[in-house]
N, C-alpha and C positions, 0 to 999 in steps of 0.2 A: 110838375117838377121834372127836371132833366133826368134822364136815365142814369143809374149808378153803375158806371164801368161796364156797361154792356159792350161786347166786342164787335167790332166791324173788320172784316177781312177784305183787303185790297188785292184783287187778282190781276190788276193791270195798273200801269202808271197813269195818273191823271194829274191835273194841276193841284198843287199842294193846298190851295185855298179850300178845297172840299174836306181834307183832313183837318185843317185848322178850325173850320167851323164846327165839325163833328166833335172834336175834342172840347171846344168851348161849350157844347151841349152836354158834355159829361160822358161821351163815349171813349172807349179805348180802341185805338186803331193799330191793326197789325197788317203786315205786308207779306204776300207770297206770290211773286210774279214768275216764279220758275218751276215749281214743283209740278209733276204730271197730275192730270185730273184725278186719278185714283187716289193719290195722297191727299188731295184737297178734300175728296169725298170722305176720307178716313177721319178728318177732323172737323168737318163742317158743322157738326152737331153742336159745337161750342160757340157759334156765332150768331149774333142778333141781326147782322146785316152783311151784305156783299156788295162790293163796288167792282164793276167789270166793264170792259169795252167789248172786244170780240174775241178774246183769247180762246175760249172753247164754248161748247153748248151746255146750257143748263137744262137738263131734261128731267123726266120723271124720277130716274134713279138718283139723281143729284138731290132733288127736293125731298124724296122719301128719307134720305139721310140727314137732311137739314132740319132736325126736329125743333130747333129753337129759332129758326130763321123768320124774321118778320119783314124784311125788305131786300129787294135787289135794286141797286142803283146802276143803271146802264148809262155810261157816259157817251152820249150820241143819240141818234134818232132811231136806227133800226133795232127791232126786237126779234129778228129772225133766229138769233142764237139762244133764245129763251122761250121755253114752253110756257107762255103767259097764262093760258087757261088753266093749266095744272097748278102753277104756282098760286094763283088766286083761289083755286079750290082748296089748296093747303093753308090758306090764310095768309099768304105772303104777298105783300104789296110790291108792285113793279113800277119803278120810276125810270123815265128816260129824259132827255133834254134836247129834243129837236130845235127848241128856241135858241139854243146856244150856237149852233153852226148854220142856221138857215141863211143868214146874211152872207156868210162865206161861200155857201154853195151857190146862191144866186149870183154873186159876183164872179165866181170861177167859171160857172156855166156861160155867162156872157163873155168872159175873157177868152175861153176856148173858141166860141163862135167867132169873135172878132179876129182871133189869130188865124182861123181857117179862112174867113172871107177876104182877109187882106194878105193872105199868103205870107204871114210873117215868118213862119219857120223856114220856108224856102228863100224868101228874100233876105233874111238875116244870114243864112248860110252862104248865099252867093255873094253878098256884099263883103263879107269877111274874106272871101277869096278874090276880091277885086273885080267881080262880075257886076256890072251896073246895068241890069236888064229891067228897065222901067216897064216896057210893054209886056214883058213875060210875067210881070208880077202885078198887073192890074187887078184891082180887087172888086168886091161886091159890096153893096150897102144893105143893111138890115131894113132900112126905111122902105116902106111900100110893100113889104112881104108879110105873109101871114104866118105867125109862130103858133104851132099847136102844142099844147102841154097835156100829157097824160099823167094824171095824179095831181090833185090840187091840194096837198096839205102844206106843211110848213115850207118844203123846198120848192114846190111848184109855184106857190103864191110868192115866195121870195124872188124867183126868177122873173115872174111877171112884173114885179115891182122894179127890177133893174132895167127892165125893157121900157119903162114908161116914158123915157125921154127920146126913144128912137123912131118915133113916128111910124110904128108898125102896128098891125092888128094882132091882138093876142086872143086865141080861143083855147078853151080847156075842157077836158072831160075827166070826170071822176065817178066811177061806178058807185061809190059809197058816200057821195056828197051831193047836195043840190042847193040851189038858190044862193050860190056864191058869186054870181056875176056882179061886177061893179065897174067903176070907171077904168079899171086896169085890164079887165078881162071879160070875155063873153063865154058864158056856159053853153056848151053845145053837145050834141050826141056824137057818137063815134063816127057815124057816116059823115058828118060834117068835117071831123078830123081828117077822114080819108079823102074827101073831095076837095078840101080848101087849103090844106097845109103846105107851105113851102119848107118850113123848118120845124122839125119835130123834136121835142125835148121829153125825155122819160123821167118821171119822178115817182116811181113806185116802190112800195116795200117789196121784200122778197118772200114769197109764199108758194104753195103748190100751184096756186092759181096764176101767179105771175112768173113762175120759172119759164124761161125762154118765151116770154110773152111776145118779144119782137123776134119773129122768125120769118121764113120764106113766105108762108101764107099771109102773115100780117103785112109784110112789105108789099105783096102783090096787090093789096087792096087800095093803095094810094093812086089817086087819079093822075097825078103828075110826079116827076122825080123830086125827091126831097133831100134835105140835109138832116142828119140824125145826130142827136146829142144824148149821151147816157152818163149821168153823174149819180145814178141811184145804186143799183147793185149789179155786179158783173153778170150774174146769171139771169137777169132780166132779158139778156140779148144773146142770141146765138151767133157767135162771131163768123162761123163758116157761112151762115145764110147772109149775114151783112156783106161778106166779101163777094158772094155771088151778086148781091145787089150793086156793089160798087163796080164789078166787072161789066155789068150790063147797063150801067148808068141809071138804074132804078133809084140808087142812092148816089147823089152827086159828091157827098163828102160826109165825114163823121168825126165827131169829137167824143173821145171815150176816156173817162177818168177811172173807170172800172172795167174789169175784165173777168170772164167766167173762169179764168185760169188761176185766180187768186186763191191762196190758202183761206180757211175759214176765218183766221185771225186778221186777214187783209194785209198782213205784215210782209208776206213773201209771195213770190211767183217763181215756179220752176221753169226757168226760160230754156233749160237744156232738153226738156221733154215736151216741148209745145208743138202743136200741129202746123201745117203749112199756112193755115189761115192767119195764125199769129205772125209768121214771117211776112206775109203780104201786107198786113196793116202797119207793121213797123217800117216798111220800105216805101209805103205809098205817101205821096205828097198831098193825097186827098183826105188823110187821117191825122188828127191831132190826138196825142195820148199824154196822159199824166197819171201818176202812180197813186190813185185813190186819195187825193189830197184836196178835193173840192171844198171840204169842210174843215180843212187843216190849217187854220191861220193862228197867229199869235193871240189875236183877240178871242177867237172861238175857243181856244185851249182854256182860257180863264172862264168864259161864259158857260161852257159846258158843265163845269164843276160848280159854278155859282148857282145855276138854275136847280141842279140836283140838290144842293145844300138848302135852297129855298123850300123845295118840295118836301124834303125829309123833315125840316123844321116845322112846316105847317101841319104835317100829318101827325107827328109824334110828340110835339111839344104843346 
């Protein structure tokens, strides 16, 4: 039987389809997207479930106060703002919805690479000024190059799928997965990534292990200069070390949808207190930037909530 007026607290805005489906299941949905965390903690004991994106961290203190909580629904893929192990220890089920935005991430990652290779940012700016420099905007082709992917979950595999029509070689390494090679991708070890990659795309979760995973030492291991893409988490990559690589041509170009300078919510960046490395990447024609929107499409907005609703329904009904 559907639960009888058990309360769900929405801490972030998500597509309304999730609330509609929860209400149809018999839940009572409430919203608090503005109160500070301490005020949320003061009342969280009254709730059966919580819906969140990345507004703040749900840690042991939060879960100790959430005495009636049975689930967390994280709209999106990453779980770095949730102490999943402790939640499960307390009997709280954690749902996320990486299936909802993996297509968006795959397409955006490819779009950034095409923009970089074809100098579309520079060419668009010049053409609008009446500068018709064809030779100065000669591009590169993806065909014939080796694309290395680190992290082959929902996002890494989605990117390999988008590359399937580009006549390139795709290789991937995932420390925690094996036997995933297929017609789209070759499973390889890290040495092969370092030795054979022309274009590197990062698709890692954020953890202590992957904090600044891409740094000066990491970049020094590549046999040839590379192009680098990060649409995962900003803190997977040390921007100052990337800038050093760009200055020495160890890195030929970069596409960054995420930056280590973002707030934990991913909603803001303090551009007034940023280091010189940030200034460099904002002024470089070798860098393409976007504001953490790789998985942020009109379609993914709906799918993220729909997949969460499916999982909650299967688990509790």
